[in-house]
C-alpha positions as CSV (number, residue, x, y, z in Angstrom):
1,M,-4.6,55.8,-29.2
2,T,-3.3,53.9,-26.0
3,Y,-5.6,53.4,-23.2
4,A,-4.9,52.2,-19.7
5,I,-6.2,49.1,-18.6
6,N,-6.6,50.0,-14.8
7,W,-8.8,52.5,-13.2
8,D,-7.7,55.6,-11.8
9,L,-8.9,55.4,-8.3
10,E,-6.3,58.1,-7.0
11,S,-8.1,60.8,-8.1
12,I,-11.2,59.8,-5.8
13,F,-9.2,59.1,-2.9
14,P,-5.3,59.0,-3.0
15,G,-3.9,56.0,-1.2
16,G,-6.1,53.3,-1.5
17,S,-7.3,51.4,1.4
18,H,-4.7,53.6,3.5
19,S,-6.0,56.6,1.9
20,E,-6.1,59.4,4.7
21,A,-8.8,61.6,2.5
22,L,-11.2,58.7,2.6
23,K,-10.5,58.4,6.3
24,K,-11.4,62.1,6.6
25,R,-14.7,62.0,4.5
26,L,-15.7,59.0,6.6
27,A,-15.4,61.3,9.7
28,E,-17.4,64.1,8.2
29,L,-20.1,61.4,6.8
30,S,-20.6,60.6,10.5
31,T,-21.2,64.3,11.3
32,E,-23.4,65.1,8.7
33,I,-25.7,61.7,9.6
34,N,-25.9,63.1,13.1
35,H,-26.8,66.4,11.9
36,Y,-29.5,64.9,9.2
37,H,-30.8,62.9,12.3
38,T,-31.0,66.0,15.0
39,K,-33.1,68.1,11.9
40,I,-35.3,65.4,11.3
41,E,-36.2,65.1,15.2
42,E,-36.6,68.3,15.8
43,W,-38.9,68.8,12.2
44,T,-42.3,69.3,12.8
45,P,-44.3,67.8,9.7
46,T,-46.5,70.9,8.6
47,L,-46.8,73.3,5.8
48,Q,-45.6,76.3,7.9
49,E,-42.4,74.0,8.4
50,A,-41.6,73.8,4.7
51,D,-38.1,75.4,5.0
52,A,-37.0,73.2,7.3
53,L,-38.0,70.2,5.4
54,V,-36.3,71.6,2.1
55,E,-32.8,71.7,4.5
56,I,-33.6,68.0,5.5
57,I,-33.8,67.3,2.0
58,E,-30.6,68.8,1.3
59,L,-28.9,66.9,4.4
60,A,-30.0,63.8,2.9
61,E,-28.6,64.4,-0.4
62,K,-25.3,65.2,0.9
63,C,-25.3,61.7,3.3
64,T,-26.5,59.6,0.6
65,N,-24.1,61.3,-1.9
66,G,-21.2,60.7,0.9
67,F,-22.4,56.9,1.0
68,G,-22.4,56.4,-2.6
69,Q,-18.7,58.2,-2.9
70,C,-17.1,56.2,-0.1
71,G,-18.9,52.9,-0.9
72,S,-18.1,52.8,-4.6
73,F,-14.4,53.7,-3.9
74,I,-14.2,50.9,-1.3
75,N,-15.9,48.1,-3.4
76,A,-13.4,49.3,-6.3
77,L,-10.5,48.3,-3.7
78,L,-12.3,44.9,-3.0
79,S,-13.1,44.1,-6.7
80,S,-9.7,44.7,-7.9
81,D,-8.2,43.0,-5.2
82,V,-10.5,40.4,-3.4
83,N,-7.5,39.9,-0.5
84,D,-7.2,43.7,0.5
85,Q,-8.1,43.1,3.9
86,E,-7.7,47.0,5.0
87,A,-10.6,47.7,2.4
88,K,-12.7,45.0,4.0
89,L,-12.4,46.5,7.4
90,L,-13.1,50.1,5.7
91,M,-16.3,48.2,4.0
92,G,-17.3,47.2,7.5
93,E,-16.5,50.7,8.9
94,L,-18.7,52.4,6.0
95,A,-21.6,49.6,7.1
96,A,-21.7,50.5,10.6
97,K,-22.9,54.0,9.9
98,R,-25.7,53.3,7.8
99,P,-28.2,52.0,10.7
100,V,-28.1,55.8,11.9
101,F,-28.9,56.9,8.7
102,Q,-31.3,54.7,7.9
103,L,-33.2,55.4,11.6
104,A,-32.9,58.9,10.4
105,A,-34.7,58.0,7.1
106,T,-37.2,56.1,9.0
107,V,-38.3,58.9,11.3
108,F,-38.4,61.2,8.0
109,S,-40.6,58.5,6.0
110,K,-42.9,58.2,9.0
111,K,-43.0,61.8,9.5
112,L,-44.3,62.6,6.2
113,T,-47.4,60.1,7.0
114,V,-48.7,62.9,9.2
115,F,-49.5,65.1,6.7
116,S,-53.1,65.0,5.4
117,D,-53.7,63.9,1.9
118,E,-55.0,67.5,1.3
119,D,-52.0,69.2,2.9
120,W,-49.6,66.6,1.0
121,A,-51.3,67.7,-2.6
122,T,-50.5,71.6,-1.2
123,L,-47.1,70.7,-0.2
124,L,-46.1,69.3,-3.6
125,E,-47.5,72.1,-5.4
126,D,-44.7,74.2,-3.9
127,T,-41.8,74.9,-6.7
128,R,-39.3,73.6,-4.3
129,F,-40.6,70.0,-4.1
130,A,-43.0,69.8,-7.3
131,P,-39.6,68.1,-9.3
132,I,-39.4,65.5,-6.6
133,A,-43.0,65.1,-5.9
134,F,-42.8,61.5,-7.2
135,R,-40.0,60.1,-4.9
136,L,-41.4,62.2,-1.9
137,S,-44.7,60.3,-2.3
138,E,-43.0,57.0,-2.5
139,I,-40.9,57.7,0.8
140,R,-44.5,58.7,2.4
141,R,-46.1,55.4,0.9
142,D,-43.5,53.5,2.3
143,G,-43.5,55.0,5.6
144,K,-47.2,53.8,6.0
145,E,-45.9,50.2,6.2
146,L,-43.0,50.9,8.5
147,L,-42.7,49.7,12.1
148,S,-41.9,51.9,15.0
149,E,-38.7,53.9,14.8
150,A,-36.8,51.4,17.9
151,E,-38.0,48.4,15.8
152,E,-36.8,49.6,12.3
153,N,-33.4,50.9,14.0
154,I,-33.0,47.2,15.3
155,I,-33.8,45.4,12.1
156,H,-31.1,47.8,10.2
157,T,-28.8,47.1,13.2
158,L,-29.0,43.5,13.0
159,A,-28.7,43.3,9.2
160,L,-25.0,44.2,9.4
161,D,-24.4,40.8,10.9
162,G,-27.3,39.3,9.3
163,L,-28.5,40.1,5.6
164,N,-25.1,42.4,4.8
165,A,-22.7,40.1,6.6
166,W,-23.8,37.1,4.6
167,S,-23.7,38.7,1.1
168,E,-20.1,39.6,2.2
169,H,-19.4,36.0,3.0
170,Y,-20.3,35.1,-0.1
171,D,-17.5,37.3,-1.4
172,T,-15.1,35.6,0.9
173,L,-15.9,32.2,0.0
174,V,-15.7,33.0,-3.7
175,A,-12.2,34.7,-3.3
176,A,-11.0,31.1,-2.3
177,I,-12.5,29.2,-5.4
178,T,-9.8,28.0,-7.4
179,I,-10.3,26.1,-10.8
180,P,-7.3,23.9,-11.9
181,F,-6.7,23.9,-15.7
182,T,-4.2,21.8,-17.7
183,D,-3.1,23.1,-21.0
184,K,-2.0,21.1,-23.9
185,T,1.5,21.0,-22.8
186,G,0.5,19.7,-19.7
187,Q,0.9,22.2,-17.3
188,T,-1.4,23.0,-14.8
189,T,-2.7,26.3,-13.4
190,Q,-5.0,27.7,-10.8
191,L,-7.5,30.1,-12.4
192,S,-9.5,32.1,-10.4
193,A,-13.4,32.1,-10.7
194,G,-13.6,35.0,-13.3
195,Q,-10.8,33.6,-15.3
196,A,-12.2,30.2,-15.0
197,F,-15.8,31.3,-16.2
198,N,-14.3,33.5,-19.1
199,K,-12.3,30.6,-20.4
200,M,-15.0,28.1,-20.0
201,M,-18.0,29.8,-21.7
202,G,-15.7,31.5,-24.6
203,D,-12.7,29.0,-25.7
204,P,-13.2,27.7,-29.3
205,D,-11.9,24.2,-28.1
206,A,-15.0,21.9,-26.8
207,A,-12.5,19.7,-25.0
208,V,-11.4,22.6,-22.8
209,R,-14.9,24.1,-22.3
210,Q,-15.9,20.4,-21.0
211,S,-12.8,20.0,-19.1
212,L,-13.4,23.3,-17.2
213,F,-16.8,22.7,-17.0
214,D,-16.1,19.5,-14.9
215,A,-13.5,21.3,-12.6
216,W,-15.9,24.4,-12.2
217,E,-19.2,22.0,-11.0
218,K,-16.5,20.0,-9.0
219,A,-15.5,23.2,-7.0
220,W,-18.8,25.0,-6.8
221,S,-20.1,21.6,-5.4
222,A,-17.7,20.7,-3.0
223,Q,-18.7,24.1,-1.3
224,A,-22.3,23.5,-1.7
225,A,-22.9,23.4,2.1
226,L,-21.3,26.7,2.8
227,F,-23.0,28.3,-0.3
228,S,-26.3,26.6,1.0
229,D,-26.1,28.2,4.6
230,T,-25.1,31.7,2.9
231,L,-28.1,31.5,0.9
232,N,-30.5,30.2,3.3
233,H,-29.6,33.0,6.3
234,L,-29.4,35.6,3.5
235,D,-33.0,34.9,1.9
236,G,-34.4,33.9,5.6
237,F,-33.2,37.3,6.9
238,R,-35.0,39.1,4.0
239,I,-38.2,36.9,4.5
240,S,-38.2,37.0,8.3
241,T,-38.1,41.2,7.6
242,Q,-41.1,40.9,5.4
243,R,-42.7,39.0,7.7
244,L,-42.0,41.8,10.7
245,H,-43.8,44.0,8.1
246,G,-46.9,42.3,7.5
247,V,-45.7,40.9,3.8
248,E,-46.0,37.4,2.8
249,D,-45.9,37.9,-0.9
250,Y,-41.7,37.9,-1.6
251,L,-42.3,39.7,-4.7
252,K,-43.9,42.7,-3.4
253,E,-40.5,44.1,-2.6
254,P,-38.6,44.1,-5.9
255,L,-41.8,45.0,-7.7
256,E,-42.0,48.1,-5.8
257,Y,-38.3,48.8,-6.0
258,N,-38.5,48.4,-9.8
259,R,-41.4,50.6,-9.9
260,L,-43.4,47.8,-11.9
261,K,-46.8,46.3,-11.8
262,K,-46.8,42.4,-11.5
263,E,-49.4,42.5,-14.3
264,T,-46.5,43.7,-16.5
265,L,-44.2,41.1,-15.5
266,D,-46.4,38.3,-16.1
267,T,-47.2,39.5,-19.3
268,M,-43.6,39.9,-20.3
269,W,-42.9,36.4,-19.0
270,A,-46.0,34.7,-20.6
271,T,-44.9,36.4,-23.9
272,I,-41.6,35.3,-24.1
273,V,-42.6,31.7,-23.1
274,K,-44.8,31.6,-26.1
275,N,-41.8,32.2,-28.3
276,K,-39.3,30.1,-26.5
277,Q,-39.0,27.1,-29.3
278,P,-37.3,29.1,-31.6
279,M,-34.8,29.8,-28.9
280,M,-34.4,25.9,-28.7
281,D,-34.3,25.4,-32.3
282,F,-31.2,28.1,-32.6
283,L,-29.3,26.4,-29.7
284,T,-30.1,22.8,-31.3
285,R,-28.7,24.0,-34.7
286,K,-25.9,25.8,-32.6
287,A,-25.3,22.4,-31.1
288,Q,-25.5,20.7,-34.7
289,L,-22.6,22.9,-35.9
290,F,-20.1,21.8,-32.7
291,G,-21.1,17.7,-34.0
292,K,-23.8,17.3,-31.1
293,E,-27.2,16.5,-31.1
294,Q,-28.1,18.9,-28.3
295,M,-26.8,21.9,-26.7
296,A,-24.4,21.6,-23.6
297,W,-24.8,24.0,-21.0
298,Q,-21.0,25.0,-21.1
299,D,-21.4,25.5,-25.0
300,Q,-23.9,28.1,-25.0
301,D,-21.7,31.0,-25.2
302,A,-18.8,29.3,-27.3
303,P,-18.0,30.8,-30.5
304,I,-19.1,29.2,-33.9
305,I,-15.8,28.9,-36.0
306,L,-16.7,27.6,-39.3
307,G,-14.2,26.6,-42.5
308,E,-10.8,28.8,-42.1
309,M,-12.8,31.5,-40.5
310,K,-10.6,33.2,-37.6
311,E,-12.6,34.4,-35.0
312,K,-12.4,38.6,-34.9
313,T,-10.6,39.8,-31.9
314,Y,-10.1,43.6,-30.6
315,S,-7.6,44.7,-28.4
316,F,-8.8,47.2,-25.7
317,D,-7.6,50.3,-27.6
318,E,-9.2,48.6,-30.6
319,A,-12.5,48.1,-28.8
320,A,-12.4,51.6,-27.5
321,A,-12.3,53.1,-31.1
322,F,-14.9,50.8,-32.4
323,I,-17.4,51.6,-29.4
324,T,-16.8,55.5,-29.8
325,K,-17.3,55.4,-33.7
326,N,-20.8,53.6,-33.4
327,F,-22.3,55.4,-30.4
328,A,-21.6,58.2,-32.4
329,T,-24.2,56.9,-35.2
330,F,-27.0,57.3,-32.6
331,S,-25.8,59.8,-30.1
332,P,-22.8,62.0,-30.8
333,K,-22.9,63.0,-26.9
334,M,-23.0,59.3,-25.9
335,A,-20.0,58.8,-28.1
336,H,-18.1,61.9,-26.5
337,F,-18.8,60.4,-23.0
338,A,-17.2,57.0,-23.9
339,Q,-14.1,58.7,-25.3
340,S,-14.0,60.4,-22.0
341,A,-14.2,57.5,-19.8
342,F,-11.2,55.9,-22.1
343,D,-9.1,59.0,-21.7
344,N,-9.7,59.5,-18.0
345,A,-8.9,55.9,-17.2
346,W,-12.5,54.9,-15.8
347,I,-12.1,51.4,-16.8
348,E,-10.5,48.2,-14.8
349,A,-9.9,46.0,-17.7
350,E,-7.0,43.9,-16.9
351,D,-7.2,40.2,-17.1
352,R,-5.1,39.1,-13.6
353,P,-5.7,36.7,-10.8
354,G,-7.3,38.4,-7.5
355,K,-9.8,40.0,-9.4
356,R,-13.5,39.3,-8.6
357,P,-15.1,37.6,-11.3
358,G,-18.0,39.8,-13.6
359,G,-18.2,43.1,-14.4
360,Y,-20.4,46.4,-13.3
361,C,-20.6,50.2,-13.4
362,T,-20.6,52.1,-10.2
363,G,-21.3,55.8,-9.7
364,L,-19.5,58.5,-7.6
365,P,-22.1,61.3,-6.9
366,E,-19.7,63.6,-5.3
367,S,-17.5,63.4,-8.4
368,K,-20.3,63.2,-10.8
369,E,-18.1,60.3,-12.4
370,S,-18.5,56.2,-12.7
371,R,-16.1,53.7,-12.8
372,I,-16.4,50.6,-14.8
373,F,-14.9,46.8,-13.5
374,M,-14.3,44.2,-15.8
375,T,-11.9,41.7,-16.7
376,Y,-11.2,42.3,-20.8
377,S,-10.3,39.3,-22.9
378,N,-10.0,40.6,-26.5
379,S,-13.3,38.9,-27.6
380,V,-16.4,40.6,-29.3
381,N,-18.4,39.3,-26.2
382,E,-16.1,41.4,-24.1
383,V,-16.2,44.6,-26.5
384,A,-20.5,43.9,-25.9
385,T,-19.8,43.8,-22.2
386,L,-17.7,47.2,-22.2
387,A,-20.4,48.8,-24.4
388,H,-22.9,47.6,-21.9
389,E,-21.0,49.3,-18.8
390,L,-20.5,52.5,-20.6
391,G,-24.4,52.4,-21.0
392,H,-24.7,52.6,-17.5
393,A,-22.1,54.9,-16.9
394,F,-24.0,57.4,-19.8
395,H,-27.1,56.9,-18.1
396,S,-25.7,58.1,-14.9
397,S,-23.9,61.1,-16.5
398,V,-27.1,62.6,-17.9
399,L,-29.0,62.7,-14.5
400,W,-26.0,64.1,-12.3
401,D,-27.4,67.8,-12.3
402,L,-30.7,66.2,-11.1
403,P,-31.7,66.2,-7.3
404,S,-30.2,63.0,-5.7
405,L,-33.8,61.7,-5.5
406,N,-34.4,61.6,-9.3
407,Q,-31.1,59.7,-9.8
408,D,-32.3,56.9,-7.9
409,Y,-33.7,54.7,-10.8
410,A,-34.3,51.1,-10.6
411,M,-32.5,48.2,-12.0
412,N,-35.1,47.4,-14.7
413,V,-34.6,50.8,-16.4
414,A,-31.1,50.7,-15.4
415,E,-30.5,47.6,-17.8
416,T,-32.2,49.7,-20.5
417,A,-29.2,52.4,-21.2
418,S,-26.8,49.2,-20.9
419,T,-28.6,46.9,-23.5
420,F,-29.2,49.6,-25.6
421,A,-25.6,50.4,-25.8
422,E,-24.7,46.7,-26.5
423,L,-27.3,46.4,-29.1
424,I,-25.4,49.2,-31.0
425,V,-22.1,47.6,-30.9
426,A,-23.7,43.9,-31.7
427,D,-25.4,45.5,-34.6
428,A,-22.1,47.4,-35.7
429,T,-20.1,44.0,-35.7
430,L,-22.5,42.3,-38.0
431,K,-22.7,45.0,-40.6
432,E,-18.6,44.8,-40.9
433,A,-19.0,40.9,-41.6
434,T,-17.3,39.9,-45.0
435,T,-18.0,36.4,-45.2
436,V,-21.2,33.9,-44.1
437,E,-19.0,32.4,-41.7
438,E,-18.1,35.6,-40.0
439,K,-21.9,36.5,-40.2
440,I,-22.9,33.4,-38.6
441,N,-20.0,33.9,-36.0
442,L,-21.4,37.4,-34.9
443,L,-25.1,36.5,-35.4
444,D,-24.4,33.7,-32.6
445,T,-22.7,36.7,-30.8
446,K,-25.7,38.7,-30.9
447,M,-28.0,35.9,-30.0
448,Q,-26.3,35.0,-26.5
449,N,-27.9,38.0,-25.2
450,A,-31.0,37.1,-26.1
451,V,-30.5,33.2,-25.2
452,A,-29.2,34.6,-21.6
453,M,-32.4,37.0,-21.2
454,F,-35.2,34.8,-22.3
455,L,-33.6,31.3,-21.0
456,N,-31.1,31.6,-18.3
457,I,-32.6,34.6,-16.5
458,H,-35.8,32.9,-17.0
459,A,-34.5,29.9,-15.1
460,R,-32.9,32.4,-12.3
461,F,-36.6,33.6,-11.9
462,I,-38.3,30.3,-11.5
463,F,-35.6,29.1,-9.3
464,E,-35.7,32.0,-7.0
465,N,-39.7,31.3,-7.0
466,S,-39.1,28.0,-6.0
467,F,-36.5,28.5,-3.2
468,Y,-38.3,31.4,-1.6
469,T,-41.4,28.9,-1.3
470,A,-39.6,26.8,0.3
471,R,-37.2,28.8,2.3
472,Q,-40.9,30.5,3.9
473,K,-41.4,27.3,5.3
474,G,-37.8,26.4,6.9
475,L,-34.2,25.8,5.7
476,V,-33.7,24.3,2.4
477,S,-30.6,21.6,1.9
478,P,-28.0,21.8,-0.8
479,Q,-29.5,18.7,-2.4
480,Q,-32.9,20.2,-2.2
481,I,-31.5,23.8,-3.3
482,T,-29.5,21.7,-6.8
483,D,-32.7,19.8,-7.4
484,M,-34.6,23.1,-7.8
485,M,-31.8,24.7,-10.0
486,V,-32.0,21.8,-12.4
487,A,-35.9,22.0,-12.4
488,A,-35.9,25.6,-13.3
489,Q,-33.3,24.9,-16.0
490,K,-35.3,22.0,-17.6
491,E,-38.3,24.2,-17.5
492,S,-36.8,27.5,-18.9
493,Y,-35.1,25.9,-21.8
494,L,-38.2,23.1,-22.5
495,D,-36.0,20.2,-21.2
496,Q,-34.0,20.1,-24.5
497,L,-30.4,20.8,-23.3
498,G,-27.9,17.7,-23.3
499,S,-26.7,18.9,-19.8
500,Y,-27.7,21.1,-17.0
501,H,-25.5,23.2,-14.5
502,P,-26.7,22.1,-10.9
503,H,-24.5,24.5,-8.9
504,F,-25.3,27.5,-11.0
505,W,-27.2,28.9,-7.8
506,A,-24.0,29.0,-6.0
507,A,-21.7,30.1,-8.6
508,K,-23.8,33.0,-9.5
509,L,-23.4,36.0,-7.8
510,H,-26.9,37.7,-8.4
511,F,-28.5,35.3,-5.9
512,F,-26.2,36.6,-3.1
513,I,-26.7,40.4,-3.6
514,D,-28.3,42.1,-0.4
515,D,-29.3,45.3,-1.6
516,V,-32.1,44.1,-4.5
517,P,-34.0,41.1,-4.0
518,F,-34.9,39.0,-7.2
519,Y,-31.8,40.5,-9.4
520,N,-32.7,38.8,-12.2
521,F,-36.1,39.5,-14.4
522,P,-34.8,43.5,-14.5
523,Y,-32.1,42.3,-17.2
524,T,-34.7,40.8,-19.2
525,F,-37.3,43.5,-19.0
526,G,-34.1,46.0,-19.8
527,Y,-33.5,44.2,-22.9
528,L,-36.7,44.2,-24.3
529,F,-37.4,47.6,-23.4
530,S,-34.1,48.6,-25.0
531,M,-35.3,46.5,-28.1
532,G,-38.1,48.6,-28.5
533,I,-36.3,52.0,-28.0
534,Y,-33.5,50.6,-30.2
535,A,-36.2,50.1,-33.0
536,Y,-37.3,53.7,-32.5
537,A,-33.6,55.0,-32.6
538,S,-32.8,53.1,-36.0
539,E,-35.5,55.3,-37.5
540,K,-34.7,58.4,-36.2
541,G,-30.6,58.0,-36.1
542,T,-29.1,60.9,-34.3
543,N,-32.6,63.0,-34.0
544,F,-33.2,60.5,-31.5
545,E,-30.8,61.6,-29.2
546,D,-32.5,64.1,-27.5
547,D,-35.4,62.2,-27.3
548,Y,-33.3,59.2,-25.7
549,I,-31.8,61.2,-22.9
550,A,-35.4,62.8,-22.1
551,L,-36.2,59.3,-21.3
552,L,-33.1,58.6,-19.1
553,R,-33.8,61.4,-17.2
554,D,-37.3,60.5,-16.3
555,T,-36.3,56.9,-15.1
556,A,-36.5,58.0,-11.4
557,S,-39.5,60.2,-11.7
558,M,-42.4,57.9,-12.6
559,S,-43.3,54.4,-12.6
560,T,-41.9,52.2,-15.2
561,E,-45.4,52.1,-17.1
562,E,-46.0,55.9,-16.9
563,L,-42.0,56.3,-18.5
564,A,-42.8,53.8,-21.5
565,Q,-46.5,55.4,-22.2
566,K,-45.0,58.9,-21.9
567,H,-42.0,58.2,-24.1
568,L,-42.5,55.6,-26.5
569,G,-46.5,55.6,-26.3
570,V,-47.0,52.0,-25.4
571,D,-48.7,50.0,-22.5
572,L,-46.5,47.5,-20.7
573,T,-49.2,45.5,-19.5
574,K,-50.1,44.2,-23.2
575,P,-48.3,41.6,-25.0
576,D,-48.0,43.6,-28.4
577,F,-44.8,45.6,-27.0
578,W,-43.3,42.8,-25.9
579,Q,-43.9,40.4,-29.1
580,A,-42.6,43.5,-31.1
581,G,-39.0,43.3,-29.3
582,I,-39.1,39.0,-29.3
583,N,-40.1,39.6,-33.3
584,M,-36.7,41.5,-33.6
585,V,-34.8,38.2,-31.9
586,L,-36.9,35.9,-34.3
587,A,-35.8,37.5,-37.3
588,D,-32.0,37.0,-36.4
589,I,-32.8,33.5,-35.6
590,K,-34.4,32.9,-38.8
591,T,-31.7,34.6,-40.8
592,F,-29.0,32.0,-38.6
593,L,-31.0,29.0,-39.5
594,Q,-30.9,29.8,-43.2
595,L,-27.3,30.5,-43.1
596,T,-26.2,27.5,-41.3
597,E,-28.6,25.1,-43.0
598,A,-25.6,24.4,-45.6
599,F,-23.0,23.4,-43.0
600,V,-25.0,20.6,-41.0
601,N,-26.5,19.0,-44.2
C-alpha cells in the first residue's frame, strides 16, 4: 500500500485558512456561546430546575466541541506552515471568543456551589447526571475557589494578551530559528528547528552531531533574552493568577488537573531516583561504544552501529504495515483503527522546511476524528513516534460516544495509551533482530524512551521547580535560568554526563505551553503506568483488549489513584507498582550490558 504523507484537512473545513466553512462555524460558535451564557444567567440552581441544567450541559458540550474542532484545524494549519499569517489571525479570532465562554463557565461553576451537600447528592442520583457525576463534582469544587464573575472575566480577558499571547510569541520566535549545517561536500543549508533537532539527535556520525549541537546551542543562546522574557511573563502570569485565587503552591493546579495526589507524584520520583545508577551505567556503556568516556548530551539518542550492521529503516508505508500488524497482537480494534488513520490520510508526515518541530495528536470532536502531526524520517525512532501518536488517537476514538465531560482526560493518563502503543512497537522490532549487533541497536532505541522519562524529564521537573520558586520572588535573568537548567540536568543525571545542554529551557516547547502547567511529569507517569498495563497485557494477549478499552473509557471519570485501583488493583502511593515497572527497564539494561561487554574490552 502507498499512503499519503500529508494529512487531509480539506474534509474538515475546505479551503485552508481561507475556508468559508470555517468562517461560518466560527460565527455559529459565537451564537452558541451567547445562548449558553444566557441560559446559565437565567438558571436557578435548584432540584426543581434540573431540566434546565440538562439543556445547559448540552449547550456547553456544543460550545466545547466547536472550540475543539476549530482550534484543532487552525493549529494544524499553523503546524504545517508556520508562516501562514491568515491562520494566525484565525487563531486570534477564536481565542477572542474564549473569555465569553469562560465567563459563562465561571457563572455555571459558581452556581453549582449554591446546592447544599444534601441536594447535590440527590441531584447526582438522577440518571441524567449520574454518568457525569465525577466531572460535575470537580466543576463544583473549582467553583468554590473562584473569584467574582467580573474578576474572573477580567483575568480571562487579560490572558489573551498575557498568558496566551506569550505562548504564541514563543511559536513566532521558533519560526525564525534556523540552524546552519555544512555537509561533507562543503555545501551549507539552513535547517528549521525541527529538521536540525532530528538530524542532531539521530545522525550516526558523531562529528555531525557535535557540529549541529554547537550550532544549535549558539542559535538558542543568541536569542536567550527573548526566550527569557517569554518564559518570565508566561509563568509570571500564571503565578499572579494563582495568587489572586489565594494559591501559593504552584503544583496545586497541575496536580488537580492530572487528578493526582502529591503523595503519588513524590513516590514515583523517589522510586526512580533510587534506581538511577543503572541508567547512568547504560549511558556510560553507550558512550564507550562511541569511543568516549562519558555520554555527551547530543549522543543520548544517537544510534549504535556496530561492525557491518546497517541500521534498519522503515519507509512510511513500511512503518504503517509494521504498526498495524503488531497492534493486532494485542488489540484487533487498535490495529483496525490505525489502518483507518493511514487509509484516510490523518497523518502529516512529510520532512520539509516550514513545519513546526515535534509531533502531536489532536482531536476533532465534531468529526469524531483525529489528526497526527510529525516529521517522519524513516528511523526506528520515528516508527515509535508514529505508534505513540496513534495510541493517543485510539484513546480518543473509544471515548467519542461518551458525554464530552467524560472525554476530558488529563495528560498523565493520556500518555498511557500512547506509551503503551510505543512499547508494542519497540518489543516487536526487538523480536525481529537477527544478529547481536542489531539487537544491541534496537535495545538502545527502546532504552531511549526510559532515559527520557527517568532522566531528561526529571531534569525538566527539577528545573521548573527551581524556576517557579525564583519567579515567585521576581524576574529571573537569562543567565540564572540557564544556570538552573544545567544544575537540574546535573542533579538528574547524577553529574555523570560529559556535556550538558544549557539552553534546553529555550529550545523545549513544553516549557512554553499555556494550557497545562508543568508539562513534564505526566509523561513519566504515563510511561510507568503503561509499563504495568503492558505487563498485564502480555499475559492476557488479545483477551486484554476489552479490559484495556474499559480502562481508557474511565480515564476522565475518576481520580488516577481510583483508576489504577479499579482496573489494575494497585495502590499508586506505594513504591511497589513503580518499582515493578522500573524492573522491566532494569532487565533491558542488564541484557544490554551483557551483549555489549565484548565490544568494549
